[in-house]
N, C-alpha and C positions, 0 to 999 in steps of 0.2 A: 721496670719497663722491659729490660732484656729478657727476664724470665717469662713475661707474658707473650712476647714475640716467639720465643722458643716453644712455648706450650702450643700456640696456634699452628706453628709450622709442623710440629710433631703430630698434632691432631689431623691436619690436612694430609700428611703422609700416610697415616693409618687408614683414613677414608679411601685414599687412592688404592692402597694395597687391598682393602676390602672389596673394591669394585673389580679388581683383577681376578680375585678368587671366584667370581661368578662363572668363569669359563673352564674351571678345572675339570668338570665332569662332562664337557660337551662331547657329542658324538656326531660324526659326519654321516650324512645320508648314504654316501657311497660305501661306507664301512659296514653297513648292516644288510641283512637279507631277511625279509619278512615272510613268515609263513602265513598264507591266506587260508589254506585248508589242510586238514589232517585226515588221512584215511586209515581205518582200522580193519584188519582182517585176522582170521585165525592163522596161526603159524603151525607148521609141521613139527616144530620143536616144542617139546613139552614145557609149559610154564612161560612161554613167550608169546608175543603177538607180532603181527606184521604191520609195520608202521609206514605210511606213505606221506611225505611232506610235499605240498605244493608251495613253492617259494616264488615270490614275485620280485622282479627287478624294479625298484622304486624310481630309477632314472628313465626308464622307457616310457615315453608319453608325457614326461614332465618338461618344464621349461629348462631345468638344469641339464637334462640329458640331451635336449635338442631333438629336432625332427629327423636328423640323419643318423641316429644311433644304430649301430649294427648288432648290438647286444640283444640276446633273446629276452622276451618279456617275462618268461617264467622258466622254472627248472623243477623237475620232479625226481625224487629219489625214494626208493623203497628198500627197507631192510628189516631184519628181525631184531626185536628189542624186548627188554623186560617191561617197559612202560614207555609212554610217549613223552614223559617229562625229561628223563635222562637222555632220551633219544635226541633231544635238541643238542646236547653236547656231543653225542656220538656222530651226528651228521656233520660236524665241523671237520671230521676226518677227510671229507670229500668236498665240502663247501668252504670256499676261502673266506667269505664274510661272516661276521657275527650273526647268528641266527636268533630271531626274536619272535615271540608269540603275541606281541602287542596288537597286531592287526589281524589276528586269527578271527575268521568270520564263520566258518562252517566245519563241522565234523561229519565226514561221510563214513558210515559203517555198512559193511556188506550185510545183506539179508541173512546170510548163513551165520555170521558172527552175532548179529543182533538177537537171533533165536537161541543162542547158547547161554545157559544160566551164568557162565563165567563173565559174560559181558557186563552185567550190572556191577559186579565187584571191581572189574578192571576200570570201568568208566568213572568211578569215584575219584580217580587220580586227578580229574579236572579241578576239583576243589583244593588241591594242594599247590597248584601253580598260580602265583599272584598275577602273572601276565595274562592268563586266560580269563576273558570276561564272560560272565554268565549271560550276556546278551547275544553271544554267538549261537549259531543254530545247529541242530542235529538233523541229519538227513540219512535215510536208508537207501542204499543202492541195490538193485536187483543182482548185479554182478559184483565181482570183487572190487573193493575200493580202489586198489592200485590200477585196475583196468578202467574204472570210471574216470580217474584223473587223466590217464594217458589218452583215452578216446575223446575226452571233452576238449574240443578245439573250436571255440566260437569263431564265426566268420567276420562278424562286425565289431565285436568288442574283444580285442586281444589282451587287454589288461585284466587279469583274473579277479582282482578285488572288485572292479566295477561290474564285471559279468555276474558274479554271484550276488552282489548287492541289488542289481536290477531284477534278476530272475526271481529272487526270493521275495523282495518287497512287492513286486507286481503280482506274483502268485498268491500272496496272502491277501492283497487288496481285492482280488477278484474271487477269492474263496476256494481256488483249486487246491491249495496246500495249506496245512495248518501253521500257526505261529509257534513253531517248535523250538523255542529258546532253551538253553541249558537250564536257566532258572525254572522254567515250567517243568522240565523233566525231573529235576531233583525235588522240587516242591511236591509234585504228584507222587513220586516214589516214596517220599517221607510220609505223606498222608496215608497212602495205601488203601484209599477208599474209592478211587476212580481210575480211569484209564488215561494214558498219555498218547497223543498222536504226534508222530514225526513225519516230516515231508518225505514222499517217496519219489525216487528218481532213477533213471537209467540212461545209458548211452546205446543200448541194444534194442533196436526196433524189431517187432515181430515181422516175419516175412509175409504172411497173408492175414493181416488183422481184420476182424469183423468191423463193419461200419455200424457205429452206435450213435446215440444222441451226443451232442457236443460235450456234455459234462459227465458222461458215464464211463469214461476211459480210465485206465491205470497207466502209469508211465510205461512207454514202450508199445502201447496199443494204438496210438494215434498214427494214422497213415498219412504221412507228410512227405512230399517229394520236392526236389529243387536243390539249389545250392545253399545248404543250411547245415548247421550242426545237428548231430543225431541225438543230443541230450534232450530229455523231456522231464519236466517237473509237473506231476499231476497225481493226486491221490495221497494216501497217507498210510503209514505203518502203525499198527496198534500195539502199545506196550502195556503190559500188566506186571506190576511189581518190578519194573525196570527191564523186562525182557519182552521181545517182540512175540506176538501171538497171532496176529491176523493183519489183513490189508483192507483198506476202504477205497472205493472209487472216488473220482472227482466230485460226483454228485453227492455222495454220502459225506465227503469231507466238507462240502459247502453247507450241508444241513447242520453239521456240528458247529461250523463257524457262525451260522445264523443263531443257533441256540446259545452259543457262548458269548456273553456280553463283553468279555475281556479281549476278544479278538478284534483287531482294527481292520474291519472290512469296510470299504467305501461304497462301492456299487458293483452289482453282479449282472452280467448280461446272460440271459437264459432264453431257451425256447419253451413255450407253453402250448398246451393243446388248444386247438382252434375250435370253439364250440359252434361256429357258423359254417363249417364245412365237413363233409363226410370223408374227404381224402386226408392223407397224412401231412398235408402242408400246414406247418405250425406257425405260430406267431412269435416274433421276437419282442422281448421286454427287458427293461432294466429294473432291477430290484434295489431299492435304497433302504438302508436300516438307519433310522434317525432316533429311535427310542429303544430303551432296554426292554427285554422281555419281562413278563410278569409270571411268576411261578407260585402256585399255591399247592399245599399238600395236606392230606388227611392221613396222619400216621397213627391214629388211635387204634384202629382195628388191625388184625393180623395181615389183611390184604390191603396195603396202603393205596391211596389214590393220589395221582399227581396230575395237576392241570397246568398246561402251558398256554399262555396268551402271547402270540407273536405279532407285534405291530410292524407292518411293512408297507412301504410306498412303491407304487409301480408306475413306470412310464412305458407306454406301448410304442414300440419302435417300428413294427411292420403290421400291415393290414392286408394279407393276401386275398381275403374274401371281399375286400372293398366295402366293408360294413359302415353304415352311417351311424357314428357314435353320438351324433347330436340327438338321436332317439334314446330316450331314457330307458326304454325296454331293453335295447341292445347293451347298454351299459350294465344293467342289472344281470343280464345273462353272462357277460364277461366276468363280472365280479364274482358271481356264484361259481363259475368254472375255476377261477383262480383259487377260491376258498377250498373247494373240494380237492383240487389237485395238490395244493400244499399240505392240506390235512392228511391226505392219503399217503403221500411219499414220506412225510415226517413220521407218522404213526407206524408205518411199515418199517422204517429204519430203526426207530426206537424199540420195536419188537425184536428186531435183529440183535440189538445190543443186549437184550435180556436173554435171548436163547443162545446166540452164537458167541458174542463177545464176553458175556458174563460180567457186565459192568457198565457204568455210565462213562461215555467218552469225553466228558468234560466235568469240571468240579461241581456237579449237582449236589453231592452231599453237603457242600458248604451252605446251600439254601435250606437244608433240612435241620441244621443246628439250631436255628432260632425257635424251633418247635419244642426244644428241650431246655430245662432249667439249668442244667450243668453238663460238663463234658463227660463225666462217668455215666450219666444217664443216656447220653447220646451213643456212647461206645457200647453200652449194654444192649441198646436197641438193634445194633448191627445193621445200619442202613444199606451197605452193599449187598447183603443177603436179602433184605426186604425188597430192594429194588427189582430183583429178578422176578418177583411175584406181583409187582405193582400193576395196577390198572392206570394206563396213561392216556390222557385226553389232550388233544391239540386243537386250539382255536386260533387260526390265523385272523388277524385284524387287518383287512385289506383296505387300502386307500389308493385309488388310481388318480394320480395328479396330472397326468398328461396322456391323452388318447392319440396323440400323433396328428399329422397333417390330414386334412380331409382328402379322401381318395375319390377321384372321379373315374367311374368305370369306363373302359375304352369302348367306343362304338364298334359293333361287329360289322364285318365286311358285308356289304349288300343292303344294309339298313339305311 
């Protein structure tokens, strides 16, 4: 009986000891400093890069830190390093807390460095650090990356992780910027058959920008005044084989996002030509993409043919001409105008991808694989080269689900 009691007592002791070991590797929040963004620039020193770390203070804005904290919400440091992996340890020479990449959400690369062939080789270090998630984003800045982080001072959202989360997610949803995750970058680079789009941003606005349509701007071209941050996210940087080669406007980026079924766009607000008026007063509409596109190809002949069917739903948001859309004829006129407009701008852009960009700006070659019996046959066909000479036809499938409220024309004075 004594042996049984001793056995149970020892068992209970070992269980309690086991529970205590669950806290051996615990880490306090205040002991860590989380890197939210990494900036990459060319260095004047040969064989090195200029690394900028945007570090967030996790206590600012949290319940633990309290509302009266006098600590800064962020800290920015820039230095030359061999790579941005070891740079994490080097930064601890000036940062007191343990630096972590676990919450890293965005890489900002200067346009100058992104166009350097060395960039593609340098950026592969991302795959070597287990803390860096491939769901993080790649952005290209017009200026140096360290200038971008220093000048980026949001007025309403002081917490850097929330700021980038909101700006990027909302930009992708409305189609102004591409869904440029690291996973997409490396996947596209490995395939080598299509182009990759990274979001384009800047904190430097043009002094006298031209007034354009709402979605035809690049970052820095939008003329905005008031008490606001100068940072703009609009447009995209085009990468071929891992190196930047060109830029696309917000409108061109939207076209790519509509063509690419893997991009999570919800709804897009656009201006459309007004077929009921001779003046330049346009109509506002919301575009909804609820179905995937249909792509058919004829790859037998030397000059391939590619057919796009793009199903889109429209909600008319404004009616400046006060047209009566209860009239079936007016509805047909509007639907025809939308069809011609979308067909025109999409085919024009795809022609640009053939002549200027020299490639498809999204994984179109993946759709071509099903027309070949095996991979060697597909590789022998060389779709990227054939795409440059392809005849492309676009057929928008328009459905107007809401014509807006009925507008009553105002009575003229004297009538």
